[in-house]
C-alpha positions, 0 to 999 in steps of 0.5 A, a space after each residue: 508848781 511854782 519854779 522858785 527854790 527855797 533853801 533852809 534847814 529843819 522844817 523850812 519849806 521847799 529846798 531844804 539844805 543843811 551844811 556839815 561845815 567840814 573843809 577838805 584838806 589841800 588839793 591840787 587846783 582843778 582836781 577833786 581831792 581823793 574822789 572815791 567812786 564805789 564799785 556797784 555791787 552788781 551780780 546779785 540774783 534777782 529777788 522774787 519781786 522782780 519776777 512778780 513785777 515782770 509778770 504783771 507788767 507784761 499782762 497789763 501792758 498787753 491790755 493797754 496796747 489793745 487794738 480797741 484803745 484809741 490811745 494805747 500806752 507805749 511805755 510802762 514802768 513799775 518801781 517798788 520801794 522798800 524802806 526802813 526809817 529810824 528817827 530819834 530826837 531829844 530836846 534839852 536832854 530828853 527824848 521827844 521822838 523815837 520812831 521806827 517805820 517800815 513800809 513798801 510803796 509803789 510808783 507807776 509810770 505810764 506813757 501814752 502817745 510816742 517818744 516825740 509827744 506824750 502825756 508828759 508834754 509841756 502845756 501852756 508853761 505847765 510842765 507835767 514831768 516824766 511819768 506820774 508817780 503814785 507812792 501807793 502803800 502796798 503789802 510788805 510781803 511778796 504776796 502775788 495776789 495782793 501785789 497784782 491787785 495793787 498794780 492793777 488798780 494803780 495802773 488803771 488810774 494812771 493810764 486814765 490820767 495819762 490818756 486825758 493828759 495826752 489828749 490835752 497835749 495834742 489839742 494844745 500843740 494844734 494851737 501853738 507855734 514853735 517859731 524860733 524854738 526847738 521842738 524837744 522830744 518828750 521821752 528819750 530812747 535809752 538802752 535797757 539796763 540790767 543792774 542787780 545789787 544785793 539788798 541794802 541792809 541797816 539794823 535800825 533797831 540796834 542803831 536806835 539802841 546805841 544812839 538813844 543815850 547819845 542824842 539825849 546827852 548831846 542835846 543836854 549839852 546844847 541846852 546847858 546855858 540859861 540863854 538857850 531857848 531851844 536845843 535839839 539833837 536828832 538822828 535820822 537813818 533810812 535804808 531804801 531798796 528799789 526794784 524797778 522793771 519797765 517795758 524796755 527790758 530794764 531790771 534794776 535792784 538798787 539799795 541806798 542807805 543814808 544817815 544824818 545827825 543834826 544838832 540845833 540850838 536857838 537863842 533870842 537877842 534882846 531886840 527880839 531877833 531869834 538866832 540859830 546855829 546848827 551842824 549836820 553829819 552825814 554818812 552812808 554807813 554807821 561807822 561814818 558818823 562821828 563819835 560822841 566826843 566829837 558831837 559834844 565838842 560840836 555842841 559846845 561850839 554851837 552854843 558859844 556861837 549862838 550866844 555870840 550871835 545873840 549879842 552881835 550887832 545887826 548888819 547894815 545894808 552893804 555892797 562890796 567885796 566878800 569871801 564865801 567859805 567852801 561849803 557856803 560857796 557850795 550852797 551858793 552854787 547849788 541854789 543859784 547855778 545848779 537849779 538853773 541847769 536842770 534840763 526841764 527848766 530849759 523847756 518850760 515857757 514860763 521859766 526864765 531860761 537864764 542859760 538855755 541859749 548859752 551853750 558853748 558861751 562863757 557863763 562863769 569866769 574862765 578859771 572855773 569848771 563845774 561837773 555833777 558826778 553822782 558816781 563819787 561816793 566820798 571826797 577827802 574821806 567825807 561821804 557825799 549825800 548825792 551819790 547813787 549808782 542808777 537814777 530813778 529812770 533806770 539810767 546809770 549815773 554819769 558825770 555831767 560836764 556842765 561848765 568847762 573853763 567858764 563855758 557852758 557845755 551841758 545840762 542836768 538831764 533826765 529822760 526828758 531830752 533838751 536839744 541838741 542832747 537826746 539822751 539822759 545823763 543819769 540825773 532823773 531823780 525823785 522822792 517816792 510818790 513824785 514824778 521824775 525830773 532832772 536834779 543835782 547829785 554831787 555838784 563840784 566846782 573846780 578852779 584854776 586860779 587859787 590862792 592859799 586859804 590862809 591868804 584869802 583874808 589878806 586878799 579880801 582886805 586888799 580888795 576892800 581898800 581898793 574899793 575904799 570900803 571900810 570893811 569886807 564881809 566873810 561868810 563862814 556858814 549859810 543855811 540856804 536861800 530862795 532863787 526865782 527862776 520863772 519869768 513872772 518874777 525877777 531873776 533874782 536870789 536871796 541867800 540866808 547866811 548864819 555866820 558873817 564877819 565884818 573884816 575891817 581894813 584898819 586893823 580892828 578885830 573881825 566883828 561878828 554880825 547878824 540879821 543878814 541876807 545876800 541878794 542879787 541876780 545870778 549873772 551879775 553875781 558870778 561875774 564878780 568872782 575874782 579867785 578862789 581858795 585852794 581847799 574844797 568845802 563839802 556841803 551835804 543836804 536835802 533839796 526839795 523841788 518838783 520831784 520831792 526831797 532828795 539828798 544832794 551834795 555841793 563841793 566848792 573852794 572858797 570864793 573871793 568876790 569883788 561885789 556882793 550885796 546884803 540887806 537886812 533880814 526879817 527881824 522878829 520883835 517878840 520880847 524875850 521870855 519873861 519867866 526865868 528858865 528852869 536851868 536858871 532856877 536850878 543855878 545850872 549852866 554856864 553864865 556868860 559867853 564872850 562875843 566871837 570877834 576872832 578871825 574867821 
């Protein structure tokens, strides 16, 4: 599929990320603040499903390695995913969605060939990815015959597809040259893992009963002004339990629970542009979600902000100094830097491979380091969505050192080796039904050149004066962006901010603007980072790529850049509604809101 990445929120396609907008407290430069690594609750007894899967695994592999087969299988894995989901959504004070869903799905990975060359091999720039996936719905019960039937049918289908892909890979290799490029193996050899957790549990029925009136009341607060077009409050909760076995001897039982509250409000300016504000709150447990009073306060802020955006001036194209606040900087690094360090992108011929040949060379300013550590569960008391114990290829999660004092030290690796690295670092991830690729977990940016957060505005003004600019830009919130990583397109990015201020050098009050897109190229953008703030901002979101939707986190201090380019965003020209809203007809709601012209 195309290798670009699109980031947005609430229904936008591809890499969707929504920021929580929280800022961690002060920390010592270069070290994560109160990083907490939860101990994996291993030592549980294997469930009956483990034995059922092992029996069918051994039976089916024996047949797929028969002497009568021209291309026998050398690897087979079964992953059964039990999930329970709750989705509540309210608009303007009334429920519009109330769903509880329980399902069990099956993913099967079959490999034909050998570790050096198999059916996942990159062909003509089209990366097939590790395993095939399936996402087939199967019986919720541990019925041996029903499960065996599903495994039998899907294994047959996946094996036939793998045979065909392997033959094409062999033919392809006879017609291409690897001169000047390493011949990467297709599958790494990893030690077997036995990791047995007790089943993750979440009472979605009880959770729904408690939260239905809350989302109704909060959505009513969001819709309490006559100029609000759309107002919604949502609760999403999911518990997943994976049972994975493979022919290398790995046996994994792992559970993951994720909860998220999303508040969203939209208004329309007189010139037709729609403006939006949103906030999300993430947790691993119900007690990590905010209380209703906090949500009501957040709803009030969002309404004030969207009404201020509605009357704010449209920004002009600009190049000059800027500050990205912590969680906005996290989105910036996730989109522009993190995706370019995913291992499989170093092996695809059609990829731009921005950093492939830059190992041990400077790629960031010397005062910056970057790690991706899925083992961290919370930071500064805030849950990190990218936390997990074991990846989706039965490899323990590990901290991947990516950049050390500005120099590139490694990539995010699944079981698709990128020479000189031959082993996974536990970043093979996928949504059910998708093939595994290397993905981000908890991306953490660390800095050794910091200034107090309160001094960043003064530093921005000083840099703008030095460049003879009338103002600098302050980006408080970003919803996401698109980054192009393939060679057929410019190696460029576009990031869509939500809250942007002009910070004037002549002492005028800071001015909120709208209709802004950040544009540029990755290498040029990172070279302009001058220094950072001394607090870490936490961003939690959902990211979509070849392996589907996965939860991720990005952590970064605020960034002061000497140069950032913006252009005008796409501008809707639809007329505002002609009919008066019901709230106005009932003389209900606030009547005005002053523009946000205060300091960031």
